Biopython code that builds the backbone (N, CA, C, O; Angstrom):
import numpy as np
from Bio.PDB.StructureBuilder import StructureBuilder

atoms = [
    (1, "UNK", "N", (22.013, -7.166, 50.749)),
    (1, "UNK", "CA", (23.023, -6.470, 49.956)),
    (1, "UNK", "C", (22.838, -6.733, 48.470)),
    (1, "UNK", "O", (23.129, -5.860, 47.652)),
    (2, "UNK", "N", (22.361, -7.921, 48.103)),
    (2, "UNK", "CA", (22.216, -8.245, 46.692)),
    (2, "UNK", "C", (21.166, -7.386, 46.021)),
    (2, "UNK", "O", (21.283, -7.072, 44.837)),
    (3, "UNK", "N", (20.121, -6.994, 46.780)),
    (3, "UNK", "CA", (19.078, -6.172, 46.188)),
    (3, "UNK", "C", (19.557, -4.759, 45.910)),
    (3, "UNK", "O", (19.077, -4.115, 44.977)),
    (4, "UNK", "N", (20.484, -4.274, 46.694)),
    (4, "UNK", "CA", (21.038, -2.947, 46.446)),
    (4, "UNK", "C", (21.802, -2.912, 45.126)),
    (4, "UNK", "O", (21.776, -1.905, 44.418)),
    (5, "UNK", "N", (22.470, -3.989, 44.801)),
    (5, "UNK", "CA", (23.206, -4.054, 43.537)),
    (5, "UNK", "C", (22.240, -4.029, 42.365)),
    (5, "UNK", "O", (22.487, -3.355, 41.365)),
    (6, "UNK", "N", (21.138, -4.763, 42.487)),
    (6, "UNK", "CA", (20.130, -4.759, 41.416)),
    (6, "UNK", "C", (19.543, -3.366, 41.268)),
    (6, "UNK", "O", (19.383, -2.883, 40.148)),
    (7, "UNK", "N", (19.218, -2.711, 42.377)),
    (7, "UNK", "CA", (18.688, -1.354, 42.336)),
    (7, "UNK", "C", (19.701, -0.391, 41.727)),
    (7, "UNK", "O", (19.333, 0.483, 40.941)),
    (8, "UNK", "N", (20.966, -0.544, 42.081)),
    (8, "UNK", "CA", (22.018, 0.311, 41.538)),
    (8, "UNK", "C", (22.152, 0.124, 40.026)),
    (8, "UNK", "O", (22.290, 1.105, 39.296)),
    (9, "UNK", "N", (22.112, -1.119, 39.548)),
    (9, "UNK", "CA", (22.203, -1.377, 38.110)),
    (9, "UNK", "C", (20.991, -0.794, 37.391)),
    (9, "UNK", "O", (21.131, -0.213, 36.315)),
    (10, "UNK", "N", (19.807, -0.940, 37.973)),
    (10, "UNK", "CA", (18.601, -0.383, 37.367)),
    (10, "UNK", "C", (18.683, 1.137, 37.276)),
    (10, "UNK", "O", (18.384, 1.715, 36.231)),
    (11, "UNK", "N", (19.085, 1.782, 38.361)),
    (11, "UNK", "CA", (19.189, 3.237, 38.354)),
    (11, "UNK", "C", (20.268, 3.720, 37.383)),
    (11, "UNK", "O", (20.079, 4.718, 36.688)),
    (12, "UNK", "N", (21.382, 3.021, 37.337)),
    (12, "UNK", "CA", (22.450, 3.392, 36.414)),
    (12, "UNK", "C", (21.996, 3.247, 34.964)),
    (12, "UNK", "O", (22.313, 4.091, 34.125)),
    (13, "UNK", "N", (21.258, 2.183, 34.669)),
    (13, "UNK", "CA", (20.772, 2.011, 33.299)),
    (13, "UNK", "C", (19.768, 3.097, 32.945)),
    (13, "UNK", "O", (19.781, 3.594, 31.819)),
    (14, "UNK", "N", (18.906, 3.477, 33.866)),
    (14, "UNK", "CA", (17.945, 4.549, 33.596)),
    (14, "UNK", "C", (18.657, 5.883, 33.361)),
    (14, "UNK", "O", (18.276, 6.646, 32.474)),
    (15, "UNK", "N", (19.687, 6.156, 34.155)),
    (15, "UNK", "CA", (20.449, 7.392, 33.973)),
    (15, "UNK", "C", (21.125, 7.399, 32.604)),
    (15, "UNK", "O", (21.115, 8.421, 31.918)),
    (16, "UNK", "N", (21.711, 6.271, 32.199)),
    (16, "UNK", "CA", (22.381, 6.214, 30.901)),
    (16, "UNK", "C", (21.390, 6.389, 29.746)),
    (16, "UNK", "O", (21.702, 7.049, 28.755)),
    (17, "UNK", "N", (20.207, 5.804, 29.870)),
    (17, "UNK", "CA", (19.198, 5.956, 28.816)),
    (17, "UNK", "C", (18.752, 7.408, 28.723)),
    (17, "UNK", "O", (18.719, 7.980, 27.633)),
    (18, "UNK", "N", (18.412, 8.002, 29.853)),
    (18, "UNK", "CA", (17.959, 9.397, 29.842)),
    (18, "UNK", "C", (19.063, 10.341, 29.389)),
    (18, "UNK", "O", (18.790, 11.324, 28.701)),
    (19, "UNK", "N", (20.295, 10.058, 29.763)),
    (19, "UNK", "CA", (21.420, 10.885, 29.335)),
    (19, "UNK", "C", (21.627, 10.798, 27.830)),
    (19, "UNK", "O", (21.888, 11.811, 27.182)),
    (20, "UNK", "N", (21.512, 9.599, 27.269)),
    (20, "UNK", "CA", (21.690, 9.475, 25.822)),
    (20, "UNK", "C", (20.560, 10.156, 25.059)),
    (20, "UNK", "O", (20.801, 10.739, 24.002)),
    (21, "UNK", "N", (19.346, 10.097, 25.567)),
    (21, "UNK", "CA", (18.235, 10.812, 24.915)),
    (21, "UNK", "C", (18.461, 12.313, 24.986)),
    (21, "UNK", "O", (18.250, 13.019, 24.000)),
    (22, "UNK", "N", (18.888, 12.804, 26.138)),
    (22, "UNK", "CA", (19.127, 14.233, 26.303)),
    (22, "UNK", "C", (20.258, 14.714, 25.387)),
    (22, "UNK", "O", (20.140, 15.767, 24.761)),
    (23, "UNK", "N", (21.344, 13.956, 25.308)),
    (23, "UNK", "CA", (22.466, 14.350, 24.447)),
    (23, "UNK", "C", (22.060, 14.338, 22.979)),
    (23, "UNK", "O", (22.476, 15.216, 22.223)),
    (24, "UNK", "N", (21.265, 13.372, 22.564)),
    (24, "UNK", "CA", (20.829, 13.342, 21.168)),
    (24, "UNK", "C", (19.916, 14.519, 20.854)),
    (24, "UNK", "O", (19.929, 15.016, 19.728)),
    (25, "UNK", "N", (19.124, 14.979, 21.819)),
    (25, "UNK", "CA", (18.284, 16.159, 21.608)),
    (25, "UNK", "C", (19.131, 17.414, 21.452)),
    (25, "UNK", "O", (18.796, 18.312, 20.680)),
    (26, "UNK", "N", (20.232, 17.465, 22.194)),
    (26, "UNK", "CA", (21.077, 18.663, 22.152)),
    (26, "UNK", "C", (21.870, 18.726, 20.852)),
    (26, "UNK", "O", (21.879, 19.768, 20.197)),
    (27, "UNK", "N", (22.539, 17.636, 20.459)),
    (27, "UNK", "CA", (23.440, 17.697, 19.308)),
    (27, "UNK", "C", (22.798, 17.227, 18.015)),
    (27, "UNK", "O", (23.432, 17.284, 16.961)),
    (28, "UNK", "N", (21.553, 16.763, 18.068)),
    (28, "UNK", "CA", (20.895, 16.267, 16.863)),
    (28, "UNK", "C", (20.487, 17.393, 15.926)),
    (28, "UNK", "O", (20.296, 18.531, 16.353)),
    (29, "UNK", "N", (20.354, 17.067, 14.645)),
    (29, "UNK", "CA", (19.928, 18.044, 13.656)),
    (29, "UNK", "C", (18.440, 18.307, 13.813)),
    (29, "UNK", "O", (17.649, 17.377, 13.969)),
    (30, "UNK", "N", (18.066, 19.574, 13.771)),
    (30, "UNK", "CA", (16.671, 19.942, 13.926)),
    (30, "UNK", "C", (16.099, 20.549, 12.651)),
    (30, "UNK", "O", (14.964, 21.027, 12.647)),
    (31, "UNK", "N", (16.853, 20.535, 11.597)),
    (31, "UNK", "CA", (16.437, 21.156, 10.351)),
    (31, "UNK", "C", (15.489, 20.225, 9.594)),
    (31, "UNK", "O", (15.818, 19.067, 9.334)),
    (32, "UNK", "N", (14.321, 20.736, 9.246)),
    (32, "UNK", "CA", (13.371, 19.963, 8.452)),
    (32, "UNK", "C", (13.064, 20.710, 7.173)),
    (32, "UNK", "O", (13.096, 21.940, 7.134)),
    (33, "UNK", "N", (12.770, 19.967, 6.142)),
    (33, "UNK", "CA", (12.342, 20.551, 4.888)),
    (33, "UNK", "C", (11.318, 19.627, 4.237)),
    (33, "UNK", "O", (10.978, 18.581, 4.790)),
    (34, "UNK", "N", (10.840, 20.006, 3.089)),
    (34, "UNK", "CA", (9.791, 19.234, 2.425)),
    (34, "UNK", "C", (10.270, 17.822, 2.069)),
    (34, "UNK", "O", (9.500, 16.866, 2.166)),
    (35, "UNK", "N", (11.513, 17.690, 1.666)),
    (35, "UNK", "CA", (12.055, 16.390, 1.267)),
    (35, "UNK", "C", (12.123, 15.435, 2.455)),
    (35, "UNK", "O", (11.849, 14.245, 2.304)),
    (36, "UNK", "N", (12.483, 15.941, 3.631)),
    (36, "UNK", "CA", (12.577, 15.080, 4.810)),
    (36, "UNK", "C", (11.215, 14.617, 5.305)),
    (36, "UNK", "O", (11.110, 13.560, 5.926)),
    (37, "UNK", "N", (10.179, 15.388, 5.040)),
    (37, "UNK", "CA", (8.854, 15.048, 5.528)),
    (37, "UNK", "C", (8.121, 14.071, 4.614)),
    (37, "UNK", "O", (7.042, 13.595, 4.968)),
    (38, "UNK", "N", (8.686, 13.759, 3.440)),
    (38, "UNK", "CA", (8.049, 12.798, 2.549)),
    (38, "UNK", "C", (8.208, 11.378, 3.089)),
    (38, "UNK", "O", (9.232, 11.063, 3.695)),
    (39, "UNK", "N", (7.210, 10.517, 2.880)),
    (39, "UNK", "CA", (7.366, 9.119, 3.308)),
    (39, "UNK", "C", (8.441, 8.424, 2.482)),
    (39, "UNK", "O", (8.566, 8.666, 1.282)),
    (40, "UNK", "N", (9.215, 7.559, 3.132)),
    (40, "UNK", "CA", (10.312, 6.869, 2.469)),
    (40, "UNK", "C", (9.970, 5.398, 2.345)),
    (40, "UNK", "O", (9.733, 4.725, 3.348)),
    (41, "UNK", "N", (9.942, 4.903, 1.139)),
    (41, "UNK", "CA", (9.638, 3.493, 0.886)),
    (41, "UNK", "C", (10.766, 2.864, 0.075)),
    (41, "UNK", "O", (10.601, 2.627, -1.122)),
    (42, "UNK", "N", (11.882, 2.595, 0.687)),
    (42, "UNK", "CA", (13.012, 1.910, 0.057)),
    (42, "UNK", "C", (13.489, 2.613, -1.210)),
    (42, "UNK", "O", (13.882, 1.956, -2.174)),
    (43, "UNK", "N", (13.460, 3.907, -1.213)),
    (43, "UNK", "CA", (13.961, 4.661, -2.353)),
    (43, "UNK", "C", (12.953, 4.857, -3.467)),
    (43, "UNK", "O", (13.237, 5.576, -4.426)),
    (44, "UNK", "N", (11.798, 4.249, -3.372)),
    (44, "UNK", "CA", (10.767, 4.373, -4.409)),
    (44, "UNK", "C", (9.782, 5.474, -4.036)),
    (44, "UNK", "O", (9.513, 5.716, -2.859)),
    (45, "UNK", "N", (9.260, 6.123, -5.043)),
    (45, "UNK", "CA", (8.215, 7.116, -4.803)),
    (45, "UNK", "C", (6.925, 6.396, -4.424)),
    (45, "UNK", "O", (6.579, 5.375, -5.017)),
    (46, "UNK", "N", (6.224, 6.928, -3.444)),
    (46, "UNK", "CA", (4.985, 6.292, -3.010)),
    (46, "UNK", "C", (3.869, 6.599, -4.010)),
    (46, "UNK", "O", (3.832, 7.659, -4.636)),
    (47, "UNK", "N", (2.974, 5.639, -4.132)),
    (47, "UNK", "CA", (1.810, 5.802, -5.005)),
    (47, "UNK", "C", (0.581, 5.795, -4.113)),
    (47, "UNK", "O", (0.324, 4.808, -3.423)),
    (48, "UNK", "N", (-0.162, 6.854, -4.117)),
    (48, "UNK", "CA", (-1.350, 6.937, -3.287)),
    (48, "UNK", "C", (-1.017, 7.416, -1.888)),
    (48, "UNK", "O", (0.115, 7.812, -1.608)),
    (49, "UNK", "N", (-2.008, 7.378, -1.013)),
    (49, "UNK", "CA", (-1.777, 7.867, 0.351)),
    (49, "UNK", "C", (-0.906, 6.901, 1.154)),
    (49, "UNK", "O", (-0.925, 5.689, 0.937)),
    (50, "UNK", "N", (-0.149, 7.467, 2.078)),
    (50, "UNK", "CA", (0.717, 6.642, 2.910)),
    (50, "UNK", "C", (-0.046, 6.017, 4.069)),
    (50, "UNK", "O", (0.374, 4.991, 4.605)),
    (51, "UNK", "N", (-1.140, 6.611, 4.454)),
    (51, "UNK", "CA", (-1.929, 6.105, 5.579)),
    (51, "UNK", "C", (-3.037, 5.231, 5.021)),
    (51, "UNK", "O", (-4.014, 5.726, 4.459)),
    (52, "UNK", "N", (-2.873, 3.924, 5.184)),
    (52, "UNK", "CA", (-3.882, 2.990, 4.717)),
    (52, "UNK", "C", (-4.369, 2.161, 5.895)),
    (52, "UNK", "O", (-3.662, 2.011, 6.892)),
    (53, "UNK", "N", (-5.566, 1.627, 5.778)),
    (53, "UNK", "CA", (-6.127, 0.793, 6.833)),
    (53, "UNK", "C", (-5.551, -0.614, 6.705)),
    (53, "UNK", "O", (-5.572, -1.207, 5.626)),
    (54, "UNK", "N", (-5.043, -1.137, 7.802)),
    (54, "UNK", "CA", (-4.466, -2.476, 7.824)),
    (54, "UNK", "C", (-5.423, -3.380, 8.598)),
    (54, "UNK", "O", (-5.931, -3.003, 9.653)),
    (55, "UNK", "N", (-5.658, -4.561, 8.070)),
    (55, "UNK", "CA", (-6.564, -5.515, 8.693)),
    (55, "UNK", "C", (-6.059, -5.908, 10.075)),
    (55, "UNK", "O", (-4.866, -6.149, 10.258)),
    (56, "UNK", "N", (-6.964, -5.971, 11.044)),
    (56, "UNK", "CA", (-6.593, -6.323, 12.420)),
    (56, "UNK", "C", (-6.097, -7.759, 12.522)),
    (56, "UNK", "O", (-5.456, -8.116, 13.510)),
    (57, "UNK", "N", (-6.384, -8.595, 11.516)),
    (57, "UNK", "CA", (-5.925, -9.977, 11.548)),
    (57, "UNK", "C", (-4.410, -10.090, 11.578)),
    (57, "UNK", "O", (-3.874, -11.043, 12.144)),
    (58, "UNK", "N", (-3.712, -9.132, 10.977)),
    (58, "UNK", "CA", (-2.251, -9.156, 11.011)),
    (58, "UNK", "C", (-1.745, -8.965, 12.440)),
    (58, "UNK", "O", (-0.784, -9.613, 12.856)),
    (59, "UNK", "N", (-2.392, -8.077, 13.185)),
    (59, "UNK", "CA", (-1.992, -7.854, 14.568)),
    (59, "UNK", "C", (-2.301, -9.082, 15.421)),
    (59, "UNK", "O", (-1.504, -9.473, 16.274)),
    (60, "UNK", "N", (-3.457, -9.683, 15.185)),
    (60, "UNK", "CA", (-3.807, -10.880, 15.947)),
    (60, "UNK", "C", (-2.850, -12.026, 15.651)),
    (60, "UNK", "O", (-2.485, -12.787, 16.547)),
    (61, "UNK", "N", (-2.446, -12.145, 14.395)),
    (61, "UNK", "CA", (-1.472, -13.177, 14.023)),
    (61, "UNK", "C", (-0.159, -12.945, 14.767)),
    (61, "UNK", "O", (0.463, -13.893, 15.247)),
    (62, "UNK", "N", (0.257, -11.686, 14.862)),
    (62, "UNK", "CA", (1.474, -11.352, 15.607)),
    (62, "UNK", "C", (1.353, -11.651, 17.086)),
    (62, "UNK", "O", (2.311, -12.106, 17.710)),
    (63, "UNK", "N", (0.179, -11.398, 17.656)),
    (63, "UNK", "CA", (-0.022, -11.705, 19.072)),
    (63, "UNK", "C", (0.020, -13.202, 19.334)),
    (63, "UNK", "O", (0.549, -13.637, 20.357)),
    (64, "UNK", "N", (-0.534, -13.993, 18.420)),
    (64, "UNK", "CA", (-0.469, -15.445, 18.570)),
    (64, "UNK", "C", (0.983, -15.909, 18.486)),
    (64, "UNK", "O", (1.398, -16.804, 19.223)),
    (65, "UNK", "N", (1.754, -15.297, 17.584)),
    (65, "UNK", "CA", (3.180, -15.623, 17.499)),
    (65, "UNK", "C", (3.875, -15.333, 18.825)),
    (65, "UNK", "O", (4.671, -16.142, 19.302)),
    (66, "UNK", "N", (3.575, -14.180, 19.421)),
    (66, "UNK", "CA", (4.186, -13.845, 20.710)),
    (66, "UNK", "C", (3.768, -14.822, 21.797)),
    (66, "UNK", "O", (4.565, -15.157, 22.673)),
    (67, "UNK", "N", (2.529, -15.277, 21.746)),
    (67, "UNK", "CA", (2.054, -16.243, 22.725)),
    (67, "UNK", "C", (2.917, -17.497, 22.714)),
    (67, "UNK", "O", (3.321, -17.981, 23.772)),
    (68, "UNK", "N", (3.200, -18.023, 21.536)),
    (68, "UNK", "CA", (3.981, -19.259, 21.466)),
    (68, "UNK", "C", (5.481, -18.998, 21.610)),
    (68, "UNK", "O", (6.239, -19.902, 21.962)),
    (69, "UNK", "N", (5.901, -17.786, 21.342)),
    (69, "UNK", "CA", (7.282, -17.423, 21.605)),
    (69, "UNK", "C", (7.534, -17.404, 23.109)),
    (69, "UNK", "O", (8.561, -17.892, 23.580)),
    (70, "UNK", "N", (6.603, -16.845, 23.849)),
    (70, "UNK", "CA", (6.719, -16.824, 25.307)),
    (70, "UNK", "C", (6.619, -18.238, 25.869)),
    (70, "UNK", "O", (7.282, -18.573, 26.850)),
    (71, "UNK", "N", (5.789, -19.061, 25.242)),
    (71, "UNK", "CA", (5.692, -20.457, 25.682)),
    (71, "UNK", "C", (7.053, -21.149, 25.592)),
    (71, "UNK", "O", (7.454, -21.862, 26.512)),
    (72, "UNK", "N", (7.748, -20.937, 24.498)),
    (72, "UNK", "CA", (9.054, -21.583, 24.352)),
    (72, "UNK", "C", (10.065, -21.031, 25.355)),
    (72, "UNK", "O", (10.949, -21.756, 25.811)),
    (73, "UNK", "N", (9.935, -19.749, 25.697)),
    (73, "UNK", "CA", (10.843, -19.157, 26.686)),
    (73, "UNK", "C", (10.677, -19.835, 28.041)),
    (73, "UNK", "O", (11.656, -20.020, 28.765)),
    (74, "UNK", "N", (9.443, -20.206, 28.391)),
    (74, "UNK", "CA", (9.198, -20.834, 29.693)),
    (74, "UNK", "C", (9.401, -22.342, 29.666)),
    (74, "UNK", "O", (9.798, -22.925, 30.675)),
    (75, "UNK", "N", (9.140, -22.980, 28.541)),
    (75, "UNK", "CA", (9.220, -24.438, 28.513)),
    (75, "UNK", "C", (10.659, -24.934, 28.389)),
    (75, "UNK", "O", (10.998, -25.959, 28.980)),
    (76, "UNK", "N", (11.499, -24.250, 27.651)),
    (76, "UNK", "CA", (12.875, -24.715, 27.460)),
    (76, "UNK", "C", (13.637, -24.800, 28.790)),
    (76, "UNK", "O", (14.271, -25.825, 29.040)),
    (77, "UNK", "N", (13.608, -23.778, 29.653)),
    (77, "UNK", "CA", (14.296, -23.952, 30.945)),
    (77, "UNK", "C", (13.651, -25.034, 31.813)),
    (77, "UNK", "O", (14.336, -25.707, 32.583)),
    (78, "UNK", "N", (12.333, -25.197, 31.686)),
    (78, "UNK", "CA", (11.661, -26.228, 32.474)),
    (78, "UNK", "C", (12.158, -27.613, 32.088)),
    (78, "UNK", "O", (12.295, -28.479, 32.951)),
    (79, "UNK", "N", (12.429, -27.836, 30.812)),
    (79, "UNK", "CA", (12.908, -29.151, 30.392)),
    (79, "UNK", "C", (14.278, -29.473, 30.979)),
    (79, "UNK", "O", (14.635, -30.641, 31.135)),
    (80, "UNK", "N", (15.038, -28.441, 31.301)),
    (80, "UNK", "CA", (16.368, -28.677, 31.865)),
    (80, "UNK", "C", (16.320, -29.089, 33.337)),
    (80, "UNK", "O", (17.244, -29.734, 33.832)),
    (81, "UNK", "N", (15.248, -28.720, 34.033)),
    (81, "UNK", "CA", (15.178, -29.013, 35.468)),
    (81, "UNK", "C", (14.017, -29.947, 35.795)),
    (81, "UNK", "O", (13.573, -29.981, 36.943)),
    (82, "UNK", "N", (13.523, -30.690, 34.840)),
    (82, "UNK", "CA", (12.346, -31.544, 35.061)),
    (82, "UNK", "C", (12.606, -32.614, 36.113)),
    (82, "UNK", "O", (11.692, -32.985, 36.849)),
    (83, "UNK", "N", (13.826, -33.114, 36.197)),
    (83, "UNK", "CA", (14.120, -34.158, 37.186)),
    (83, "UNK", "C", (14.052, -33.626, 38.608)),
    (83, "UNK", "O", (13.748, -34.377, 39.535)),
    (84, "UNK", "N", (14.329, -32.344, 38.792)),
    (84, "UNK", "CA", (14.356, -31.756, 40.128)),
    (84, "UNK", "C", (12.993, -31.232, 40.569)),
    (84, "UNK", "O", (12.780, -31.012, 41.762)),
    (85, "UNK", "N", (12.066, -31.029, 39.635)),
    (85, "UNK", "CA", (10.775, -30.445, 40.006)),
    (85, "UNK", "C", (9.792, -31.484, 40.520)),
    (85, "UNK", "O", (8.898, -31.158, 41.301)),
    (86, "UNK", "N", (9.947, -32.713, 40.097)),
    (86, "UNK", "CA", (9.059, -33.769, 40.563)),
    (86, "UNK", "C", (7.697, -33.722, 39.908)),
    (86, "UNK", "O", (7.514, -33.093, 38.866)),
    (87, "UNK", "N", (6.746, -34.392, 40.528)),
    (87, "UNK", "CA", (5.408, -34.499, 39.952)),
    (87, "UNK", "C", (4.662, -33.175, 40.038)),
    (87, "UNK", "O", (3.832, -32.888, 39.175)),
    (88, "UNK", "N", (4.932, -32.363, 41.050)),
    (88, "UNK", "CA", (4.285, -31.061, 41.178)),
    (88, "UNK", "C", (4.680, -30.139, 40.019)),
    (88, "UNK", "O", (3.831, -29.446, 39.459)),
    (89, "UNK", "N", (5.955, -30.132, 39.666)),
    (89, "UNK", "CA", (6.413, -29.333, 38.532)),
    (89, "UNK", "C", (5.800, -29.796, 37.228)),
    (89, "UNK", "O", (5.493, -28.989, 36.351)),
    (90, "UNK", "N", (5.621, -31.113, 37.106)),
    (90, "UNK", "CA", (4.993, -31.644, 35.893)),
    (90, "UNK", "C", (3.548, -31.163, 35.775)),
    (90, "UNK", "O", (3.114, -30.778, 34.689)),
    (91, "UNK", "N", (2.803, -31.183, 36.873)),
    (91, "UNK", "CA", (1.416, -30.718, 36.831)),
    (91, "UNK", "C", (1.330, -29.213, 36.583)),
    (91, "UNK", "O", (0.418, -28.750, 35.898)),
    (92, "UNK", "N", (2.265, -28.457, 37.129)),
    (92, "UNK", "CA", (2.264, -27.007, 36.901)),
    (92, "UNK", "C", (2.502, -26.689, 35.430)),
    (92, "UNK", "O", (1.805, -25.846, 34.863)),
    (93, "UNK", "N", (3.464, -27.341, 34.809)),
    (93, "UNK", "CA", (3.721, -27.066, 33.398)),
    (93, "UNK", "C", (2.606, -27.619, 32.526)),
    (93, "UNK", "O", (2.337, -27.087, 31.448)),
    (94, "UNK", "N", (1.957, -28.680, 32.980)),
    (94, "UNK", "CA", (0.816, -29.211, 32.231)),
    (94, "UNK", "C", (-0.327, -28.210, 32.214)),
    (94, "UNK", "O", (-0.981, -28.033, 31.186)),
    (95, "UNK", "N", (-0.575, -27.555, 33.337)),
    (95, "UNK", "CA", (-1.606, -26.513, 33.385)),
    (95, "UNK", "C", (-1.220, -25.359, 32.473)),
    (95, "UNK", "O", (-2.073, -24.817, 31.770)),
    (96, "UNK", "N", (0.054, -24.974, 32.475)),
    (96, "UNK", "CA", (0.535, -23.886, 31.615)),
    (96, "UNK", "C", (0.313, -24.219, 30.141)),
    (96, "UNK", "O", (-0.185, -23.386, 29.383)),
    (97, "UNK", "N", (0.677, -25.418, 29.740)),
    (97, "UNK", "CA", (0.502, -25.831, 28.343)),
    (97, "UNK", "C", (-0.985, -25.936, 28.006)),
    (97, "UNK", "O", (-1.387, -25.600, 26.892)),
    (98, "UNK", "N", (-1.803, -26.396, 28.948)),
    (98, "UNK", "CA", (-3.236, -26.504, 28.713)),
    (98, "UNK", "C", (-3.859, -25.134, 28.454)),
    (98, "UNK", "O", (-4.694, -24.994, 27.560)),
    (99, "UNK", "N", (-3.466, -24.132, 29.221)),
    (99, "UNK", "CA", (-3.978, -22.769, 29.005)),
    (99, "UNK", "C", (-3.547, -22.256, 27.639)),
    (99, "UNK", "O", (-4.336, -21.611, 26.948)),
    (100, "UNK", "N", (-2.315, -22.530, 27.237)),
    (100, "UNK", "CA", (-1.857, -22.110, 25.917)),
    (100, "UNK", "C", (-2.608, -22.840, 24.804)),
    (100, "UNK", "O", (-2.906, -22.247, 23.768)),
    (101, "UNK", "N", (-2.911, -24.102, 25.009)),
    (101, "UNK", "CA", (-3.689, -24.848, 24.012)),
    (101, "UNK", "C", (-5.105, -24.305, 23.885)),
    (101, "UNK", "O", (-5.659, -24.276, 22.786)),
    (102, "UNK", "N", (-5.691, -23.879, 24.986)),
    (102, "UNK", "CA", (-7.004, -23.238, 24.914)),
    (102, "UNK", "C", (-6.924, -21.978, 24.062)),
    (102, "UNK", "O", (-7.809, -21.720, 23.246)),
    (103, "UNK", "N", (-5.863, -21.192, 24.247)),
    (103, "UNK", "CA", (-5.667, -19.997, 23.424)),
    (103, "UNK", "C", (-5.485, -20.339, 21.954)),
    (103, "UNK", "O", (-5.997, -19.635, 21.083)),
    (104, "UNK", "N", (-4.754, -21.418, 21.670)),
    (104, "UNK", "CA", (-4.555, -21.838, 20.284)),
    (104, "UNK", "C", (-5.868, -22.271, 19.648)),
    (104, "UNK", "O", (-6.171, -21.878, 18.522)),
    (105, "UNK", "N", (-6.651, -23.078, 20.359)),
    (105, "UNK", "CA", (-7.927, -23.534, 19.801)),
    (105, "UNK", "C", (-8.911, -22.379, 19.628)),
    (105, "UNK", "O", (-9.696, -22.367, 18.680)),
    (106, "UNK", "N", (-8.871, -21.418, 20.532)),
    (106, "UNK", "CA", (-9.735, -20.246, 20.377)),
    (106, "UNK", "C", (-9.343, -19.444, 19.134)),
    (106, "UNK", "O", (-10.205, -19.015, 18.367)),
    (107, "UNK", "N", (-8.034, -19.246, 18.943)),
    (107, "UNK", "CA", (-7.569, -18.515, 17.758)),
    (107, "UNK", "C", (-7.900, -19.289, 16.487)),
    (107, "UNK", "O", (-8.243, -18.691, 15.468)),
    (108, "UNK", "N", (-7.800, -20.586, 16.541)),
    (108, "UNK", "CA", (-8.134, -21.422, 15.384)),
    (108, "UNK", "C", (-9.623, -21.314, 15.060)),
    (108, "UNK", "O", (-10.006, -21.222, 13.894)),
    (109, "UNK", "N", (-10.456, -21.326, 16.099)),
    (109, "UNK", "CA", (-11.908, -21.231, 15.891)),
    (109, "UNK", "C", (-12.303, -19.873, 15.332)),
    (109, "UNK", "O", (-13.268, -19.785, 14.572)),
    (110, "UNK", "N", (-11.585, -18.816, 15.687)),
    (110, "UNK", "CA", (-11.889, -17.477, 15.196)),
    (110, "UNK", "C", (-11.188, -17.167, 13.869)),
    (110, "UNK", "O", (-11.261, -16.034, 13.391)),
    (111, "UNK", "N", (-10.519, -18.137, 13.272)),
    (111, "UNK", "CA", (-9.784, -17.992, 11.997)),
    (111, "UNK", "C", (-8.698, -16.918, 12.052)),
    (111, "UNK", "O", (-8.439, -16.235, 11.061)),
    (112, "UNK", "N", (-8.077, -16.777, 13.201)),
    (112, "UNK", "CA", (-6.981, -15.824, 13.328)),
    (112, "UNK", "C", (-5.726, -16.335, 12.644)),
    (112, "UNK", "O", (-4.907, -15.552, 12.165)),
    (113, "UNK", "N", (-5.579, -17.659, 12.601)),
    (113, "UNK", "CA", (-4.358, -18.242, 12.036)),
    (113, "UNK", "C", (-4.378, -18.277, 10.513)),
    (113, "UNK", "O", (-3.374, -18.644, 9.903)),
    (114, "UNK", "N", (-5.463, -17.915, 9.895)),
    (114, "UNK", "CA", (-5.546, -17.886, 8.439)),
    (114, "UNK", "C", (-4.980, -16.558, 7.949)),
    (114, "UNK", "O", (-5.468, -15.492, 8.325)),
    (115, "UNK", "N", (-3.964, -16.624, 7.122)),
    (115, "UNK", "CA", (-3.294, -15.427, 6.618)),
    (115, "UNK", "C", (-4.123, -14.831, 5.491)),
    (115, "UNK", "O", (-4.383, -15.479, 4.477)),
    (116, "UNK", "N", (-4.533, -13.574, 5.690)),
    (116, "UNK", "CA", (-5.357, -12.882, 4.687)),
    (116, "UNK", "C", (-4.528, -11.878, 3.920)),
    (116, "UNK", "O", (-3.708, -11.164, 4.497)),
    (117, "UNK", "N", (-4.740, -11.825, 2.640)),
    (117, "UNK", "CA", (-4.030, -10.834, 1.821)),
    (117, "UNK", "C", (-5.016, -9.883, 1.221)),
    (117, "UNK", "O", (-4.628, -8.968, 0.495)),
]
sb = StructureBuilder()
sb.init_structure("model")
sb.init_model(0)
sb.init_chain("A")
sb.init_seg("    ")
for serial, (resi, resn, name, xyz) in enumerate(atoms, 1):
    if name == "N":
        sb.init_residue(resn, " ", resi, " ")
    sb.init_atom(name, np.array(xyz, "f"), 0.0, 1.0, " ", f" {name:<3s}", serial, name[0])
structure = sb.get_structure()
């Protein structure tokens, strides 16, 4: 019975999302003009082209941030139940941290953590 409730909540959320998208398409403004199509940069006029090449290092830096953000999401609850997991839980989290450290050292070796301007 508990799984039916989860399925019902999932289906209800999907219906609400699709309904809100559909309603916004119906009542939203569709009028475009030259002013609306201009790029907006905090009220300032843009200088040069709006489409510029961005270094891939910024994306890699963001991915490394997500890696350690996810690490904290998994490690914080583990610290709360460490007494109940025993030695097996300790070895499992040690393997998890070891894999993350390998990722950190790899990113460090490839100079991903160096901020380029």
